[in-house]
C-alpha positions in Angstrom: 73.1 105.4 127.3 71.5 102.1 128.0 71.9 98.7 126.3 69.2 96.1 126.7 70.4 92.5 126.5 67.9 89.8 125.8 68.0 86.1 126.9 70.7 84.6 124.7 74.3 83.8 125.1 76.3 87.0 124.4 79.7 88.2 125.4 79.9 92.0 125.8 83.2 93.6 126.5 83.5 97.2 127.5 86.8 99.1 127.7 86.4 102.3 129.7 89.0 104.8 130.8 88.9 107.3 133.6 90.9 110.5 133.5 94.1 108.8 134.7 93.6 105.0 134.6 92.2 102.5 132.1 89.7 100.0 133.5 88.6 96.9 131.6 85.4 94.9 132.2 84.0 91.7 130.8 80.4 90.7 131.1 79.3 87.1 130.3 75.6 86.4 130.0 75.7 82.6 129.6 73.7 82.2 132.9 70.6 84.5 132.9 68.9 85.2 136.1 65.4 86.5 136.7 66.1 89.9 138.2 68.4 92.3 136.3 71.0 94.4 137.9 72.0 98.0 137.0 75.6 99.1 137.0 76.4 102.8 136.9 79.8 104.1 135.7 80.6 107.8 136.2 83.1 110.0 134.5 84.3 107.4 132.1 85.5 107.7 128.4 84.3 104.9 126.1 87.3 103.8 124.0 86.3 100.5 122.4 83.1 98.5 122.3 83.1 95.0 120.9 79.9 92.9 120.4 81.2 89.4 120.1 78.9 87.3 117.9 80.2 86.3 114.5 81.9 89.6 114.0 83.2 92.5 116.1 82.1 96.1 115.9 84.6 98.8 116.9 83.7 102.4 117.8 86.7 104.5 116.6 85.7 107.8 118.1 85.8 108.1 121.9 82.6 109.3 123.5 82.3 111.1 126.8 79.7 109.5 129.1 78.5 111.3 132.2 76.5 108.2 133.2 76.3 104.9 131.5 73.7 102.4 132.6 73.6 98.7 131.5 70.9 96.2 132.5 72.5 92.9 133.0 71.7 89.6 134.6 73.8 87.9 137.3 74.1 84.4 138.4 73.7 85.6 142.0 70.4 86.5 143.6 71.9 89.8 144.9 73.3 92.0 142.1 76.6 93.9 142.5 77.8 97.1 141.0 80.8 99.4 141.1 81.6 103.0 140.4 84.7 105.1 140.0 85.8 107.3 142.9 87.8 109.7 140.7 91.3 108.4 141.9 91.6 105.3 139.7 90.1 103.0 142.5 86.8 101.3 141.9 84.4 101.2 144.8 80.9 99.7 145.2 78.0 102.0 144.7 75.7 103.0 147.6 72.6 101.5 145.9 74.0 98.0 145.8 75.5 95.6 148.3 79.3 95.5 148.4 81.1 92.7 146.8 81.9 90.0 149.3 85.6 89.7 149.9 85.4 85.9 150.0 83.8 85.8 146.6 86.4 88.2 145.3 89.2 85.9 146.4 87.5 82.9 145.1 87.0 84.4 141.7 90.5 85.6 141.5 92.0 82.2 142.4 90.4 80.4 139.5 93.1 80.1 136.9 91.0 78.8 134.0 88.3 81.4 134.0 89.9 84.7 135.0 92.3 87.1 133.3 94.2 90.1 134.5 94.1 93.2 132.4 95.0 96.8 133.5 94.6 96.1 137.3 91.2 94.5 136.7 90.4 90.8 137.3 88.1 89.7 134.5 86.1 86.6 135.4 83.8 85.0 133.0 81.2 83.9 135.6 81.0 87.2 137.6 79.6 90.4 136.3 82.3 92.8 137.4 85.2 91.8 139.6 87.7 94.7 139.9 91.0 94.4 141.6 91.5 96.8 144.5 94.3 99.2 143.7 96.5 100.4 146.5 96.3 104.1 147.5 100.1 104.3 147.3 100.0 104.0 143.5 97.2 106.4 143.1 98.8 109.1 145.2 101.2 110.2 142.4 98.5 111.2 140.0 99.7 113.1 137.0 98.1 116.4 136.2 98.2 115.4 132.6 95.6 113.0 131.2 97.4 109.9 129.9 97.0 109.8 126.1 95.2 106.9 124.4 97.2 104.1 122.9 98.7 105.0 119.6 98.0 102.1 117.3 100.3 103.4 114.6 103.4 102.6 116.7 104.4 99.0 116.8 104.6 97.8 120.3 107.4 95.5 121.4 106.8 92.7 123.8 108.1 93.4 127.3 111.1 91.1 126.9 112.0 92.4 123.5 111.7 96.0 124.6 113.9 95.4 127.6 116.6 93.6 125.5 116.7 96.5 123.0 116.9 99.0 125.9 119.8 97.2 127.5 121.7 96.7 124.2 121.5 100.4 123.2 122.4 101.6 126.6 125.4 99.3 126.7 126.6 100.7 123.4 126.1 104.2 124.6 128.0 103.6 127.9 130.8 102.0 125.8 131.5 105.5 124.4 132.5 106.5 128.0 134.9 103.6 128.3 136.6 104.3 125.0 137.5 107.9 126.1 138.4 107.0 129.7 140.9 104.3 128.6 142.8 106.7 126.2 144.8 109.2 128.1 145.0 111.7 125.2 141.3 111.6 124.6 140.4 111.8 128.3 142.4 115.0 128.7 140.5 116.7 125.9 137.1 116.6 127.8 136.6 119.8 129.8 133.1 119.2 131.1 133.7 115.8 132.7 131.3 116.5 135.6 128.3 116.0 133.3 129.5 112.6 132.3 130.3 111.6 135.9 126.8 112.7 137.0 125.3 110.7 134.2 127.0 107.5 135.5 125.2 108.0 138.9 121.8 107.8 137.3 119.6 104.7 137.4 119.3 102.5 134.3 115.9 103.9 133.4 117.1 107.5 133.8 120.2 106.9 131.6 118.1 105.3 128.9 115.7 108.3 128.8 118.5 110.8 128.6 120.2 108.8 125.9 117.0 108.6 123.8 116.5 112.4 124.1 120.0 112.9 122.9 119.8 110.5 120.0 116.4 111.8 118.7 115.6 115.2 117.3 116.2 118.0 119.8 112.7 119.1 120.6 110.0 119.1 123.3 108.5 115.7 124.1 105.4 114.7 126.0 106.2 112.1 128.6 103.6 109.4 127.6 104.1 109.8 123.9 107.8 109.7 124.3 107.8 106.5 126.4 105.4 104.9 123.9 107.4 105.8 120.8 110.7 104.9 122.4 109.3 101.5 123.6 110.7 102.1 127.0 110.1 99.4 129.6 109.8 100.6 133.1 109.4 98.8 136.4 105.7 98.4 137.5 106.2 100.5 140.6 108.1 103.3 138.8 106.1 106.5 138.1 107.1 108.1 134.8 106.3 111.7 135.8 108.4 111.3 138.9 111.4 109.9 136.8 111.3 112.9 134.5 111.0 115.4 137.3 114.1 113.9 139.0 116.0 114.2 135.7 115.0 117.8 135.6 116.2 118.4 139.2 119.5 116.7 138.3 120.1 119.2 135.5 119.7 116.9 132.5 116.3 118.0 131.2 114.4 121.2 130.7 110.6 121.3 131.4 107.8 123.5 130.1 105.4 123.6 133.1 101.9 125.0 133.1 102.9 128.4 134.5 105.9 128.8 132.3 104.2 127.5 129.2 103.8 130.8 127.3 107.3 131.9 128.3 108.8 128.6 127.0 106.6 127.9 124.0 105.8 131.3 122.5 109.4 131.7 121.3 109.1 128.3 119.5 107.6 127.9 116.1 103.9 127.0 116.1 104.5 124.6 113.1 107.1 122.7 115.2 104.6 122.3 118.1 101.9 121.0 115.8 104.3 118.5 114.2 104.6 116.8 117.6 100.9 116.0 117.7 98.9 113.2 116.2 96.5 113.7 113.3 93.5 113.1 115.6 94.7 115.8 118.0 95.1 118.4 115.2 91.6 117.5 114.0 90.3 118.2 117.5 91.9 121.6 117.5 90.2 122.4 114.2 86.9 121.3 115.7 87.5 123.8 118.6 88.1 126.5 116.0 84.8 125.4 114.2 86.8 124.5 111.1 85.8 121.4 109.2 89.0 119.4 108.4 88.8 118.6 104.7 92.4 117.3 104.3 93.6 114.0 105.6 97.4 114.3 105.6 99.1 115.8 108.7 101.0 118.5 106.8 97.8 119.8 105.2 96.0 119.9 108.5 98.8 121.9 110.0 98.7 124.3 107.1 94.9 124.8 107.8 95.6 125.6 111.4 98.4 128.0 110.6 96.2 129.8 108.1 93.4 130.1 110.7 95.8 131.7 113.2 96.6 134.5 110.8 93.0 135.7 110.9 91.5 138.5 113.1 91.2 137.9 116.8 88.1 136.2 118.2 85.5 137.9 120.4 87.3 138.4 123.6 90.9 138.9 124.7 92.4 135.7 123.3 93.5 135.5 119.6 93.2 132.4 117.6 96.9 131.7 118.1 96.4 131.9 121.8 93.6 129.5 121.6 95.6 127.1 119.5 98.6 127.3 122.0 96.2 126.6 124.9 94.8 123.5 123.1 98.3 122.3 122.3 99.3 122.6 125.9 96.2 120.7 127.0 97.0 117.8 124.6 100.8 117.8 124.9 100.9 118.4 128.7 104.1 119.0 130.5 106.9 118.6 128.0 110.6 117.8 128.4 113.7 118.2 126.3 117.4 117.6 126.9 119.4 120.6 128.1 121.8 122.2 125.5 124.9 121.9 127.7 124.2 118.2 128.2 123.7 117.7 124.5 127.0 119.6 123.8 128.9 117.4 126.3 127.5 114.2 124.7 128.3 115.4 121.2 131.9 116.0 122.1 132.1 112.6 123.8 130.6 110.9 120.7 133.1 112.6 118.4 136.1 111.7 120.6 135.0 108.0 120.8 134.2 107.6 117.1 136.2 110.2 115.1 138.2 107.5 113.4 135.1 106.2 111.7 132.5 108.9 112.4 128.9 108.4 111.4 126.7 111.5 111.5 123.7 109.3 112.5 124.3 107.7 115.8 121.9 104.9 114.9 124.6 103.6 112.6 126.9 103.3 115.5 124.3 101.3 117.4 123.8 99.0 114.4 127.5 98.1 114.1 128.2 97.9 117.9 128.3 94.1 118.0 130.5 93.7 114.9 134.0 92.1 115.1 136.8 94.4 114.0 140.1 93.4 112.5 143.0 92.9 114.9 145.9 95.4 114.5 148.5 96.9 116.8 147.1 100.0 118.5 149.2 103.1 118.9 148.7 105.9 121.5 149.0 108.8 119.2 147.9 112.4 120.0 145.7 113.3 117.0 144.5 116.6 118.5 147.2 119.0 119.6 145.1 120.8 122.2 141.7 121.1 123.7 141.0 124.2 121.5 141.9 122.3 118.3 139.6 119.5 119.2 136.7 121.8 120.0 137.1 123.6 116.7 137.1 120.3 114.9 134.0 119.2 116.8 132.3 122.5 115.9 133.2 122.1 112.2 132.0 118.5 112.2 128.7 119.6 113.6 128.3 122.1 110.7 129.2 119.4 108.2 126.6 117.1 109.7 124.0 119.8 109.4 124.9 120.5 105.8 124.5 116.8 104.9 121.0 116.8 106.3 120.1 119.8 104.1 121.6 118.4 100.9 119.0 115.6 100.8 116.4 116.9 98.3 117.7 120.5 98.5 116.1 121.5 95.2 112.6 120.2 96.1 112.7 121.5 99.7 114.0 125.0 98.7 117.1 124.8 100.9 119.4 126.8 98.6 119.3 129.8 101.0 120.2 127.5 104.0 123.1 126.0 102.0 124.3 129.4 101.0 124.2 130.5 104.7 126.3 127.5 105.7 128.8 128.2 102.9 129.2 131.8 103.9 129.8 130.8 107.5 132.3 128.1 106.5 134.2 130.5 104.2 134.6 133.1 107.0 135.7 130.4 109.5 138.1 128.9 107.0 139.8 132.2 106.4 140.1 132.7 110.2 141.6 129.2 110.7 144.0 129.6 107.8 145.4 132.8 109.4 146.2 131.1 112.7 148.8 128.6 111.2 147.8 125.7 113.4 150.3 122.9 113.8 150.1 120.0 111.3 151.1 116.3 111.5 154.4 116.1 109.5 155.2 112.5 110.5 151.6 111.4 109.8 150.1 113.7 107.1 147.0 111.5 106.7 145.9 112.7 110.2 145.5 116.3 109.0 141.9 115.4 108.0 141.1 115.6 111.7 141.4 119.4 111.7 138.8 122.1 111.5 140.6 123.5 108.4 140.2 120.3 106.5 136.5 120.0 107.4 135.7 123.6 106.5 137.4 123.1 103.2 135.2 120.1 102.5 132.1 122.0 103.5 132.8 124.9 101.2 133.7 122.5 98.4 130.5 120.6 98.7 128.5 123.9 98.8 130.1 125.1 95.6 128.8 122.0 93.8 125.2 122.9 94.8 125.4 126.7 94.3 127.3 127.3 91.1 124.3 127.4 88.7 122.9 130.7 87.4 119.3 129.7 87.8 119.3 128.6 91.5 122.7 129.4 92.9 125.3 132.2 93.5 127.9 131.8 90.7 129.7 135.0 91.5 130.2 134.0 95.1 131.2 130.4 94.1 133.8 131.8 91.7 135.4 133.8 94.6 135.3 130.7 96.9 136.9 128.5 94.3 139.7 130.9 93.6 140.4 131.0 97.4 140.4 127.2 97.7 142.9 126.9 94.7 145.3 129.4 96.3 145.0 128.0 99.9 145.1 124.3 99.2 147.4 123.8 96.2 148.1 120.2 96.9 144.6 119.0 97.6 143.2 116.0 95.7 140.1 118.2 94.9 142.3 120.7 93.0 141.3 119.4 89.5 137.6 119.5 90.4 137.9 123.1 91.6 139.5 124.2 88.3 136.9 122.4 86.3 134.0 124.0 88.1 135.7 127.5 87.9 136.2 127.2 84.2 132.6 126.0 83.7 131.2 128.9 85.7 133.1 131.4 83.5 131.8 129.6 80.3 128.1 129.2 81.2 126.8 130.6 84.5 127.9 134.2 84.8 126.0 137.2 83.4 128.8 137.7 80.9 130.6 134.8 79.4 134.4 135.0 79.9 135.7 132.5 77.4 139.2 134.1 77.3 139.4 133.8 81.1 138.2 130.2 80.9 140.9 129.4 78.3 143.6 131.0 80.6 142.5 129.0 83.6 142.5 125.8 81.6 146.0 126.4 80.2 147.2 127.1 83.7 145.7 123.9 85.0 146.9 121.6 82.3 150.3 123.2 81.9 151.4 123.7 85.5 149.1 121.6 87.8 148.3 118.5 85.8 150.5 116.1 87.9 148.5 117.0 90.9 145.1 116.2 89.4 143.2 113.0 89.5 142.8 111.1 86.3 139.1 111.7 86.1 139.6 115.5 86.6 142.1 115.6 83.7 139.6 113.8 81.6 136.9 116.4 82.4 139.2 119.3 81.8 140.2 118.0 78.4 136.6 117.7 77.5 136.1 121.3 78.4 139.1 122.2 76.2 137.5 120.4 73.2 134.4 122.5 73.7 136.4 125.7 73.8 138.2 124.7 70.6 135.0 124.5 68.7 134.3 127.9 67.3 130.7 129.3 67.5 128.9 132.5 66.6 129.1 133.7 70.2 132.9 133.6 70.5 136.1 132.8 68.7 139.1 131.7 70.7 142.3 133.7 70.4 144.8 131.9 68.1 147.5 131.8 70.8 145.1 130.2 73.3 143.9 127.8 70.5 147.3 126.6 69.6 148.3 126.1 73.3 145.2 124.1 74.1 145.7 121.9 71.0 149.2 121.1 72.3 148.1 120.4 75.9 145.1 118.3 75.2 146.1 114.6 74.6 144.4 112.4 72.1 142.9 109.9 74.4 141.2 106.8 73.3 137.5 107.3 72.4 134.8 105.2 74.0 133.4 104.4 70.5 135.6 101.3 70.1 134.1 99.7 73.3 131.6 97.0 72.3 128.0 98.0 72.7 124.6 96.2 72.8 121.1 97.6 72.3 118.1 95.9 73.9 114.4 96.7 74.3 112.2 96.3 77.4 108.8 97.4 78.6 108.8 100.2 81.1 106.7 102.8 82.9 107.5 106.3 81.9 107.8 108.9 84.6 107.7 112.7 84.5 109.9 113.0 87.5 113.5 113.9 86.5 116.4 112.1 88.1 114.4 109.0 89.0 115.2 105.7 87.4 112.6 104.0 85.3 110.8 100.8 86.2 111.0 98.0 83.7 108.9 94.8 83.4 110.0 91.2 82.8 107.5 88.5 82.0 108.3 84.9 83.0 106.0 81.9 83.4 102.9 84.0 82.9 104.0 86.5 85.7 105.1 90.1 85.3 107.7 91.4 87.6 108.9 95.1 88.1 112.7 95.2 87.9 115.5 97.8 87.5 117.4 98.4 84.3 120.3 96.3 85.5 118.0 93.3 86.1 116.8 93.6 82.5 120.3 93.4 81.3 121.1 90.4 83.6 118.1 88.5 82.2 119.2 89.3 78.6 122.7 88.0 79.1 121.4 84.7 80.5 120.2 84.0 77.0 123.5 85.1 75.5 125.7 82.4 77.2 126.2 84.0 80.7 124.0 82.1 83.1 125.5 83.6 86.2 126.3 87.1 87.3 125.8 89.9 89.8 124.8 93.5 89.9 127.7 94.4 92.2 129.3 97.7 90.7 132.7 96.3 91.5 132.0 95.2 95.1 133.0 91.6 94.3 136.4 92.7 93.0 136.9 94.9 96.1 136.0 92.0 98.4 138.7 89.8 96.6 141.2 92.7 97.0 140.6 92.8 100.8 141.1 89.0 101.0 144.3 88.9 99.1 145.8 92.0 100.8 144.5 91.4 104.3 147.8 90.5 105.9 149.4 93.6 104.3 146.6 96.0 105.3 146.6 94.8 109.0 150.2 93.7 109.2 151.6 94.4 112.7 155.2 94.4 111.3 154.5 97.3 109.0 154.7 100.3 111.3 153.0 103.5 110.0 152.6 106.3 112.5 149.0 107.1 113.3 147.5 104.4 111.2 145.8 102.4 114.0 144.8 104.4 117.1 141.6 102.6 118.1 140.6 99.0 118.2 137.3 99.9 116.6 138.8 100.7 113.2 137.9 98.7 110.2 140.9 100.0 108.1 144.1 102.1 108.7 143.6 105.8 108.7 145.8 106.3 105.6 143.8 103.7 103.6 142.0 106.2 101.3 145.0 108.5 100.9 147.9 108.7 98.5 150.2 107.7 101.4 148.8 104.1 101.7 150.8 102.7 98.8 153.9 104.7 99.6 154.0 103.4 103.2 153.7 99.7 102.0 155.2 99.8 98.5 157.5 96.8 98.9 154.9 94.4 100.3 152.2 95.5 97.8 154.5 95.1 94.8 155.5 91.6 96.0 151.9 90.5 96.5 150.9 91.7 93.0 153.7 89.7 91.5 152.6 86.6 93.5 149.1 86.9 92.2 150.2 87.3 88.6 152.9 84.7 88.3 154.5 83.3 91.4 151.6 81.5 93.0 150.3 78.4 91.3 146.6 78.2 90.5 145.9 76.0 93.5 148.0 78.1 95.8 146.3 81.3 94.7 142.8 79.8 95.3 143.8 78.3 98.7 145.3 81.6 99.8 142.0 83.4 99.2 139.9 80.6 100.7 142.0 80.6 103.9 141.7 84.3 104.3 137.9 84.1 103.7 137.5 81.5 106.4 139.6 83.6 108.9 138.5 87.2 108.2 135.3 87.3 106.2 133.2 87.9 109.3 135.1 91.0 110.4 133.9 94.5 109.8 135.3 96.5 106.8 132.7 99.2 106.8 135.1 102.0 105.7 136.4 100.0 102.8 133.0 99.0 101.5 131.3 102.4 102.4 128.7 100.5 104.3 127.8 100.6 108.0 128.0 96.8 108.5 130.2 96.0 105.5 131.9 92.6 105.7 133.5 90.4 103.1 130.9 87.7 103.8 128.1 90.2 103.0 129.6 90.6 99.5 130.9 87.1 98.8 128.3 85.0 100.5 129.8 81.6 99.5 133.4 80.7 99.7 133.1 78.8 96.4 132.7 82.1 94.7 136.4 82.9 95.3 137.5 80.1 93.1 134.9 80.9 90.5 135.9 84.5 90.1 139.6 83.7 89.9 138.9 81.1 87.3 136.7 83.1 85.0 138.5 86.5 85.2 142.0 85.1 85.1 145.0 85.9 87.3 146.7 88.4 85.0 143.6 90.5 84.5 142.8 90.3 88.2 146.3 91.4 89.2 146.1 94.5 86.9 142.7 95.5 88.4 144.2 95.0 91.9 147.1 97.2 91.0 144.9 100.0 89.9 142.8 99.9 93.1 145.5 99.3 95.7 147.7 102.1 94.4 144.9 104.7 93.9 141.9 103.5 95.9 141.0 107.1 96.8 140.8 107.8 93.1 139.3 104.7 91.5 137.1 103.4 94.2 133.9 104.3 92.2 133.1 103.9 88.5 133.5 100.2 88.0 130.9 98.5 85.6 127.5 97.7 87.0 127.5 94.0 86.1 130.0 91.2 86.4 128.7 88.1 84.5 130.4 84.8 83.8 130.1 81.2 82.5 132.1 78.8 84.6 131.9 76.0 82.1 133.5 78.1 79.3 135.7 80.1 81.8 134.6 83.4 80.4 133.5 86.7 82.0 132.3 90.1 81.0 132.1 93.5 82.7 128.9 95.4 81.6 128.0 99.0 82.1 124.2 99.3 81.8 122.6 102.6 80.8 118.9 103.5 80.3 117.3 106.1 78.1 118.6 109.6 78.7 121.6 108.3 80.7 125.3 108.8 79.8 128.6 107.5 80.9 130.3 109.4 83.7 134.1 110.2 83.4 135.2 107.6 86.0 133.0 105.0 84.3 134.6 105.8 80.9 138.1 105.5 82.4 137.3 102.2 83.9 135.9 100.8 80.7 139.0 102.0 78.8 141.4 100.5 81.3 139.6 97.1 81.5 139.6 97.0 77.7 143.3 97.8 77.6 144.3 95.0 80.0 142.4 92.4 78.1 139.2 92.1 80.1 135.9 91.6 78.3 133.8 94.7 78.5 130.6 96.0 77.0 128.1 98.9 77.3 124.5 97.8 77.3 121.9 100.4 76.3 118.3 99.6 77.4 115.5 101.3 75.6 111.8 101.2 76.1 109.8 99.6 73.3 108.7 102.0 70.6 110.7 105.0 72.0 111.7 107.8 69.6 115.3 107.5 70.4 115.3 103.8 69.5 113.8 104.6 66.1 116.5 107.1 65.4 119.2 104.7 66.3 117.8 102.1 63.9 118.0 104.6 61.1 121.8 105.1 61.8 124.0 102.6 60.1 127.2 103.7 61.9 126.8 102.3 65.4 129.9 104.1 66.6 128.4 107.5 65.8 125.3 106.6 67.8 127.4 105.7 70.8 129.3 109.0 70.6 126.1 110.9 70.6 124.8 108.9 73.6 127.9 109.5 75.6 128.0 113.2 75.2 
């Protein structure tokens, strides 16, 4: 291909790549000479061509050029040219005079007119001035062609990439230090040789192994992996040599050219295609003579998989063999972390972080630099033996796997996977229960760090997803629930298990067992009610009211009817809670479970907002100019400030409450034992907040604690990775405002409900907290959109706040012109409407 350049000033830049190296050239035609020169480039791939006039033109598709000729003009009387020798080193062609070494040095020493790019010196006055590359660098030539730069991945600057690399590696190495400094944890690691060998690796090698452990466990191409991980290597370090050394050290597995079919044929073809770029999949389709119609990656993969199911092509190879061969050519030699290394790192991570375990290790990296509260650390043996720890780590791994499948399980058709996990957990739970493993009698809150507790939670979570008749396994769930009720009679989940068991008998079995449902409900309310959470009692009584309503399908036995009437209390109805109805414009969506988007118009601009924002704007016009959509987080932040010295008090000794300096709360914080272990100090503080402290003392106490502790991590308390008080209460003046508008008596009653039963009442507080500081008034508002209803814990919080004298309200937001709104306007009794809405 030839390009003729006429006599005018034109800058032409060619970026060409050989099989292993990329070479850049810049040709400047400001000075035109009489005789043109011809430059021949062999075995190059054209990546980008820019014609710099007023605009630039980019050729997206690479073109293979066997020989490219350009006629150019040089400022010298003797033209010069270069060619590629096939090893990444540019040499002068035989038809032209070699470039003089003195001219080369002179051109490279000009700082104002030369640039260095990919081992090539680009000088604006000379046609082509390549930099000589040493043969030492070109000796380690990879047998895999280096892939082109992926523009979809954001590239970090060298300094930023190095800083990120050092920071993450420091956080990962900190896991080793945590375990080594604790004698009990150190003795639980059996495979310490792996960890010791990891410490002997270089920094670059450690970072590569760490990334392969953190990421999805699969095969990775070297160049794509380094590009995606933003790994910064030294200039003289060969990537292929680094990975091969890690393989020799026993940290990585490799799929070489000779072992490709043995390693890859056992893997899923879909998984291999997912590791490739869209452009690479399109090239495979072109090889199969299939025109790619789709644009999305998943659709292209489906097209390839459909093609592989056809008959074999003419010859020995099938279409699947051809696809595998093309995948190997494009992926090249692939590496993955060895399973034994991954297992050793998993156990290390669990040991170092089990007090505040995050299934995603990226959350650990994000909170590594946070400051934790100061508390006395106790050396307490949480795990009784190596076997008990390994069983706990295995159960925790299954729980993490379950959590990944629970995300969108209906849409992704993962019911069968969840059922398989539940069946496995049920079998292992029965096996663990028969062993009678030792428990922590002096520190019962530490029993949650046992495999029995984890399997119980796994099975309970699976029951919540599999109980329906349409998509689940109600008969199996019924059997599992009965086993959980018998095996864990003192669990806080006991009321929820009874509720689900009764509901399955009423609605989801092939034959409805209303008599059995009534017997289970009577047993629960008559004998087990003191063990239930308040929200579970509320839900069970709602089921009882449904059973008491006679229908054409069934009629309850009179004895069961009279017993249920006696057991079900006449609780306060939600109908007497004040309500408000407002209208707003919204976009209707056919997707179930997704919140609607509403619109607000202000100053001629339309903004898309949530239903809570619509209510906030409405209450601004109703005398509440300030407020927050906090769902109780402001109240919880105040609770931490006013009970900080009790939560982290070194004088209050509770066995097994603080066993690591990286804890954001005592280990018994979300248990029923927290209040029992600190009853005297908590009751005294509640009295001080309500009556003893003066108004100024109360405000100063909160402000002082805010200034001293608001920057410290409270992630477990706020259920956030980087939760701190200063992230919730962003200005210290808000402490005084909240105490003034809510009132100390109401605030002390809210604190009492939370601090005594935080595990029970942590969720369910109203969405909005709004106030008027001038009038010293406040209001808790629960916001509901169309088709929404109050949950049991929300109803209980509204009733409690109303009883202690707080201002509460339920705000129903409807779309303009909706059918439901028209029906409500026709009803004169507003209380009846609210009852229908809440059902």
